[in-house]
DSSP file (Angstrom, degrees, kcal/mol; ACC not computed):
  #  RESIDUE AA STRUCTURE BP1 BP2  ACC     N-H-->O    O-->H-N    N-H-->O    O-->H-N    TCO  KAPPA ALPHA  PHI   PSI    X-CA   Y-CA   Z-CA
    1    1 A M              0   0    0      0, 0.0     2,-0.5     0, 0.0     0, 0.0   0.000 360.0 360.0 360.0 136.8  -29.3   -3.9  -17.8
    2    2 A I        -     0   0    0      1,-0.0     2,-0.2     0, 0.0     0, 0.0  -0.758 360.0-129.9 -88.8 123.0  -27.9   -2.6  -14.6
    3    3 A A        -     0   0    0     -2,-0.5     2,-0.3     2,-0.1    -1,-0.0  -0.488  16.5-141.2 -73.6 138.5  -24.1   -2.9  -14.4
    4    4 A R    >   -     0   0    0     -2,-0.2     3,-1.9     1,-0.1     5,-0.1  -0.724  20.7-117.7 -93.5 152.9  -22.8   -4.6  -11.2
    5    5 A L  T 3  S+     0   0    0     -2,-0.3    -1,-0.1     1,-0.3    -2,-0.1   0.443 108.5  70.9 -72.7   0.1  -19.6   -3.1   -9.6
    6    6 A T  T 3  S+     0   0    0      2,-0.0     2,-0.3    29,-0.0    -1,-0.3   0.493  87.8  78.1 -86.0  -4.2  -17.8   -6.4  -10.2
    7    7 A E  S <  S-     0   0    0     -3,-1.9     2,-1.3    28,-0.1     3,-0.2  -0.766  81.7-127.1-108.8 149.4  -17.7   -5.8  -13.9
    8    8 A A        +     0   0    0     -2,-0.3    28,-0.2     1,-0.2    27,-0.2  -0.762  64.1 130.5 -87.5  91.4  -15.3   -3.5  -15.9
    9    9 A C        +     0   0    0     -2,-1.3     2,-0.3    26,-1.1    27,-0.2   0.500  30.3  98.0-126.1  -4.1  -18.1   -1.7  -17.7
   10   10 A Y  E     -a   36   0A   0     25,-2.3    27,-3.0    -3,-0.2     3,-0.1  -0.661  46.5-163.2-101.8 141.4  -17.7    2.1  -17.3
   11   11 A H  E    S+     0   0A   0      1,-0.3    30,-1.6    -2,-0.3     2,-0.3   0.791  79.7  15.5 -92.4 -27.2  -16.1    4.2  -20.0
   12   12 A C  E     -a   41   0A   0     28,-0.2     2,-0.4    30,-0.0    -1,-0.3  -0.990  57.0-167.3-152.9 139.1  -15.5    7.1  -17.6
   13   13 A I  E     -a   42   0A   0     28,-1.8    30,-2.6    -2,-0.3     2,-0.5  -0.989  15.9-151.2-121.6 128.4  -15.4    7.8  -13.9
   14   14 A F  E     -a   43   0A   0     -2,-0.4     2,-0.5    28,-0.2    30,-0.2  -0.862  15.5-175.4-107.9 135.4  -15.3   11.2  -12.4
   15   15 A F  E     -a   44   0A   0     28,-2.9    30,-2.6    -2,-0.5     2,-0.7  -0.931  16.1-177.3-119.0 101.0  -13.9   12.4   -9.2
   16   16 A V  E     -a   45   0A   0     -2,-0.5    30,-0.2    28,-0.2    28,-0.1  -0.888  68.8 -28.9-111.0 109.2  -14.8   16.0   -8.8
   17   17 A D  S    S+     0   0    0     28,-3.7    -1,-0.2    -2,-0.7    29,-0.2   0.846 113.2 103.2  53.1  38.9  -13.4   17.8   -5.8
   18   18 A V    >   +     0   0    0     27,-0.4     3,-2.2    -3,-0.1     4,-0.3   0.702  55.4  67.2-113.0 -40.6  -13.4   14.6   -3.9
   19   19 A L  G >  S+     0   0    0     26,-0.3     3,-1.8     1,-0.3    27,-0.1   0.851  93.5  63.9 -58.9 -35.0   -9.8   13.2   -3.6
   20   20 A E  G 3  S+     0   0    0      1,-0.3    57,-3.5    57,-0.1    58,-1.3   0.650 101.2  52.8 -69.1 -11.0   -8.6   16.1   -1.4
   21   21 A H  G <  S+     0   0    0     -3,-2.2    -1,-0.3    55,-0.2     2,-0.3   0.501  94.9  88.5 -97.3  -4.5  -11.1   15.0    1.3
   22   22 A L    <   -     0   0    0     -3,-1.8    55,-0.1    -4,-0.3    -4,-0.0  -0.699  67.2-144.9-106.9 149.0   -9.9   11.3    1.5
   23   23 A R  S    S+     0   0    0     -2,-0.3     3,-0.2     1,-0.2    -1,-0.1   0.879 100.8  26.4 -73.0 -39.9   -7.1    9.8    3.6
   24   24 A E    >>  +     0   0    0      1,-0.2     4,-1.7     2,-0.1     3,-0.5  -0.578  67.2 161.8-126.4  72.5   -6.0    7.4    0.9
   25   25 A P  H 3> S+     0   0    0      0, 0.0     4,-2.5     0, 0.0     5,-0.2   0.848  77.2  56.4 -62.6 -33.0   -6.9    8.8   -2.6
   26   26 A G  H 3> S+     0   0    0      2,-0.2     4,-2.1     1,-0.2     5,-0.1   0.878 105.6  48.8 -62.6 -34.7   -4.6    6.5   -4.3
   27   27 A A  H <> S+     0   0    0     -3,-0.5     4,-2.4     2,-0.2    -1,-0.2   0.904 111.4  51.0 -68.7 -43.1   -6.2    3.4   -2.9
   28   28 A I  H  X S+     0   0    0     -4,-1.7     4,-1.9     1,-0.2    -2,-0.2   0.911 109.8  50.5 -69.8 -43.0   -9.6    4.7   -3.9
   29   29 A L  H  X S+     0   0    0     -4,-2.5     4,-1.6     1,-0.2    -1,-0.2   0.868 108.4  51.4 -56.9 -41.3   -8.4    5.3   -7.4
   30   30 A A  H  X S+     0   0    0     -4,-2.1     4,-0.8     2,-0.2    -2,-0.2   0.905 110.0  50.7 -68.2 -39.4   -7.0    1.9   -7.7
   31   31 A V  H >< S+     0   0    0     -4,-2.4     3,-0.9     1,-0.2    -2,-0.2   0.956 113.9  42.5 -58.2 -48.4  -10.3    0.3   -6.6
   32   32 A Y  H >< S+     0   0    0     -4,-1.9     3,-1.5     1,-0.3    -1,-0.2   0.705 100.7  69.7 -74.9 -20.7  -12.4    2.3   -9.1
   33   33 A A  H >< S+     0   0    0     -4,-1.6     3,-1.4     1,-0.3    -1,-0.3   0.777  88.3  66.4 -67.2 -24.5  -10.0    1.8  -11.9
   34   34 A Q  T << S+     0   0    0     -3,-0.9    -1,-0.3    -4,-0.8    -2,-0.2   0.614  95.6  58.4 -65.3 -13.4  -11.0   -2.0  -11.9
   35   35 A F  T <  S+     0   0    0     -3,-1.5   -25,-2.3   -27,-0.2   -26,-1.1   0.380  86.8 102.0 -98.7   1.3  -14.5   -0.8  -13.0
   36   36 A L  E <  S-a   10   0A   0     -3,-1.4   -25,-0.2   -28,-0.2   -28,-0.1  -0.684  76.2-118.7 -89.4 137.1  -13.2    0.9  -16.2
   37   37 A K  E >   -     0   0A   0    -27,-3.0     3,-3.1    -2,-0.3   -28,-0.1  -0.288  44.2 -95.4 -54.0 153.5  -13.4   -0.7  -19.6
   38   38 A P  E 3  S+     0   0A   0      0, 0.0    -1,-0.1     0, 0.0    -2,-0.1   0.848 130.2  38.6 -50.9 -32.8   -9.9   -1.2  -21.1
   39   39 A D  E 3  S+     0   0A   0      2,-0.0    -2,-0.1     0, 0.0   -28,-0.0   0.227  97.4 121.1 -96.7  16.7  -10.1    2.1  -23.0
   40   40 A G  E <   -     0   0A   0     -3,-3.1     2,-0.3   -30,-0.1   -28,-0.2  -0.211  46.3-152.9 -80.6 172.7  -11.9    3.9  -20.0
   41   41 A A  E     -a   12   0A   0    -30,-1.6   -28,-1.8     2,-0.0     2,-0.6  -0.995  14.4-136.5-147.1 144.5  -10.6    6.9  -18.1
   42   42 A I  E     -a   13   0A   0     -2,-0.3     2,-0.4   -30,-0.2   -28,-0.2  -0.936  20.2-156.5-100.2 124.3  -10.8    8.5  -14.7
   43   43 A I  E     -a   14   0A   0    -30,-2.6   -28,-2.9    -2,-0.6     2,-0.4  -0.870  12.5-168.1-102.1 131.4  -11.3   12.2  -14.9
   44   44 A I  E     -a   15   0A   0     -2,-0.4     2,-0.4   -30,-0.2   -28,-0.2  -0.969  12.5-176.7-126.2 132.9  -10.1   14.1  -11.7
   45   45 A S  E     +a   16   0A   0    -30,-2.6   -28,-3.7    -2,-0.4   -27,-0.4  -0.994  16.0 159.5-128.6 131.3  -10.7   17.6  -10.7
   46   46 A A        -     0   0    0     -2,-0.4    -2,-0.0   -30,-0.2    33,-0.0  -0.986  46.5 -92.7-147.8 148.4   -9.1   19.0   -7.5
   47   47 A P        -     0   0    0      0, 0.0     2,-0.8     0, 0.0    33,-0.6  -0.352  39.4-129.6 -63.6 143.6   -8.4   22.5   -6.2
   48   48 A N  B >   -b   80   0B   0      1,-0.1     3,-1.2    31,-0.1    33,-0.2  -0.882  17.1-168.1-105.1 107.7   -4.8   23.6   -7.1
   49   49 A V  T 3  S+     0   0    0     31,-2.5    32,-0.2    -2,-0.8    -1,-0.1   0.481  81.5  65.2 -77.4  -1.5   -3.1   24.9   -4.1
   50   50 A A  T 3  S+     0   0    0     30,-0.4    -1,-0.3     4,-0.1    31,-0.1   0.136  71.3 127.4-104.3  22.0   -0.3   26.3   -6.1
   51   51 A F  S <> S-     0   0    0     -3,-1.2     4,-2.7     1,-0.1     3,-0.2  -0.355  74.5 -99.0 -72.6 164.4   -2.4   28.9   -7.9
   52   52 A A  H  > S+     0   0    0      1,-0.2     4,-2.1     2,-0.2     5,-0.2   0.826 117.5  47.0 -56.2 -47.1   -1.2   32.5   -7.8
   53   53 A L  H  > S+     0   0    0      2,-0.2     4,-2.3     1,-0.2    -1,-0.2   0.904 112.2  50.1 -65.2 -39.6   -3.2   34.0   -5.0
   54   54 A Q  H  > S+     0   0    0     -3,-0.2     4,-2.8     2,-0.2     5,-0.2   0.929 110.9  51.8 -64.9 -46.3   -2.6   31.0   -2.6
   55   55 A R  H  X S+     0   0    0     -4,-2.7     4,-1.9     1,-0.2    -1,-0.2   0.897 108.7  48.7 -55.5 -37.8    1.1   31.4   -3.3
   56   56 A W  H  X S+     0   0    0     -4,-2.1     4,-1.4    -5,-0.2    -2,-0.2   0.946 110.6  50.6 -65.6 -46.0    1.1   35.0   -2.5
   57   57 A L  H  <>S+     0   0    0     -4,-2.3     5,-2.7     1,-0.2     3,-0.3   0.909 112.1  49.8 -62.3 -40.5   -0.9   34.4    0.8
   58   58 A L  H ><5S+     0   0    0     -4,-2.8     3,-1.6     1,-0.2    -1,-0.2   0.871 105.4  54.9 -64.9 -33.8    1.7   31.7    1.7
   59   59 A L  H 3<5S+     0   0    0     -4,-1.9    -1,-0.2     1,-0.3    -2,-0.2   0.744 106.9  51.6 -63.2 -25.1    4.5   34.0    1.0
   60   60 A L  T 3<5S-     0   0    0     -4,-1.4    -1,-0.3    -3,-0.3    -2,-0.2   0.292 124.4-107.1 -91.8   7.9    3.0   36.4    3.4
   61   61 A G  T < 5S+     0   0    0     -3,-1.6     2,-0.8     1,-0.2    -3,-0.2   0.619  72.8 141.7  76.2  18.7    2.8   33.7    6.0
   62   62 A K      < +     0   0    0     -5,-2.7    -1,-0.2    -6,-0.2    -2,-0.1  -0.833   5.0 149.1-102.5 103.9   -0.9   33.2    5.8
   63   63 A F        +     0   0    0     -2,-0.8     2,-0.6    -3,-0.1    -1,-0.1  -0.478  22.9 154.2-129.4  54.6   -1.7   29.6    6.0
   64   64 A D        -     0   0    0      1,-0.0     2,-0.2     0, 0.0     8,-0.1  -0.763  33.3-145.5-103.2 121.0   -5.1   29.7    7.7
   65   65 A Y        -     0   0    0     -2,-0.6     2,-0.3     9,-0.1     8,-0.2  -0.529  21.5-172.9 -80.8 157.4   -7.8   27.1    7.5
   66   66 A N  B     -c   73   0C   0      6,-2.0     8,-2.2    -2,-0.2     9,-0.2  -0.879  34.0-135.9-143.1 168.2  -11.4   28.1    7.4
   67   67 A S  S    S+     0   0    0     -2,-0.3     3,-0.1     6,-0.2     6,-0.1   0.390  89.4  85.2-106.4  -1.8  -14.8   26.6    7.5
   68   68 A A  S    S-     0   0    0      1,-0.3     2,-0.1     4,-0.1    -1,-0.1   0.559  97.7-114.4 -83.9  -3.5  -16.2   28.9    4.8
   69   69 A G        +     0   0    0     -3,-0.2     3,-0.3     1,-0.1    -1,-0.3  -0.416  65.7 104.0 104.6 179.4  -15.0   26.6    1.9
   70   70 A G  S >  S-     0   0    0      1,-0.2     3,-1.7    -2,-0.1    -1,-0.1  -0.427  93.0 -37.5  97.6-174.3  -12.3   27.2   -0.8
   71   71 A I  T 3  S+     0   0    0      1,-0.3    -1,-0.2    -2,-0.1   -22,-0.1   0.782 138.6  48.0 -56.4 -35.4   -8.8   25.9   -1.0
   72   72 A M  T 3  S+     0   0    0     -3,-0.3    -6,-2.0    -8,-0.1    -1,-0.3  -0.042  77.9 149.8-102.0  30.2   -8.2   26.2    2.8
   73   73 A D  B X   -c   66   0C   0     -3,-1.7     3,-1.6    -8,-0.2    -6,-0.2  -0.356  56.4-123.6 -66.6 144.9  -11.4   24.5    3.8
   74   74 A T  T 3  S+     0   0    0     -8,-2.2    -1,-0.1     1,-0.3    -7,-0.1   0.613 107.7  63.2 -67.4 -14.2  -11.1   22.7    7.1
   75   75 A F  T 3  S+     0   0    0     -9,-0.2     2,-0.5     2,-0.0    -1,-0.3   0.562  76.0 101.8 -87.5  -8.4  -12.3   19.4    5.4
   76   76 A H    <   -     0   0    0     -3,-1.6   -55,-0.2     1,-0.2     3,-0.1  -0.639  45.3-178.3 -78.3 121.7   -9.3   19.2    3.0
   77   77 A L        +     0   0    0    -57,-3.5     2,-0.3    -2,-0.5   -56,-0.2   0.684  67.6  14.4-101.1 -11.3   -6.9   16.6    4.3
   78   78 A R        -     0   0    0    -58,-1.3     2,-0.3     2,-0.0    -1,-0.1  -0.945  68.4-133.0-148.1 173.4   -4.3   17.1    1.4
   79   79 A F        -     0   0    0     -2,-0.3     2,-0.3    -3,-0.1   -31,-0.1  -0.873  14.0-156.9-130.0 158.2   -3.4   19.4   -1.3
   80   80 A F  B     -b   48   0B   0    -33,-0.6   -31,-2.5    -2,-0.3   -30,-0.4  -0.979   4.0-154.9-138.0 147.3   -2.6   19.0   -4.9
   81   81 A T        -     0   0    0     -2,-0.3   -35,-0.0   -33,-0.2   -33,-0.0  -0.617  45.5 -94.0-106.0 174.1   -0.7   20.9   -7.6
   82   82 A G  S    S+     0   0    0     -2,-0.2   -34,-0.0     1,-0.2    -1,-0.0   0.851 128.0  43.8 -60.2 -31.7   -1.3   20.6  -11.3
   83   83 A K              0   0    0      1,-0.2    -1,-0.2     0, 0.0    -3,-0.0   0.884 360.0 360.0 -80.8 -39.1    1.6   18.0  -11.4
   84   84 A S              0   0    0      0, 0.0    -2,-0.2     0, 0.0    -1,-0.2   0.476 360.0 360.0 -80.2 360.0    0.6   16.1   -8.4
């Protein structure tokens, strides 16, 4: 049987390096949370802007976006730390 997106039928939904590209990640998470079973979980992976090398570069005044990818990719609309 194919599950319809109107049913709470998923045990787990993954967002892997997606949320930092969205304007309203909280709203997206709220929508997809509806599709989880009561004991389901959302697993999130996002670049951590507070990692040691990035902190060092910020301390040196380097906050340069680039198109080569990585934490300072030009397509990232927001940043997250381990807590956020």
